[in-house]
Residue, then its C-alpha position, 0 to 999 in steps of 0.5 A: m455291918d451285919i456280923v451274921t451275914i459276914i459269918i455266913a459268907l465266910v462259911a459259904i466261901f470255906i465250903a465252896w473252896k473245899l468242894l469246888a475246883g477251877i473256874v466253878k470255884t472262882v465264879a462261886l467265890v465271886g458270887i458269894l462276895i457280891v451277895a454278901a457285899i450287897i447285903v452288908f452295905g444295904g443294897l437289899g436292906 
């Protein structure tokens, strides 16, 4: 697993959590998690 990708995803989640609200927050968090999972598990590698 790529630790840098995980760190970037966690930072992105933290920023989204602080800056966004409601459904926008939910969509952003899900999107971040999907992108991170694809990268970590080799979908784009």
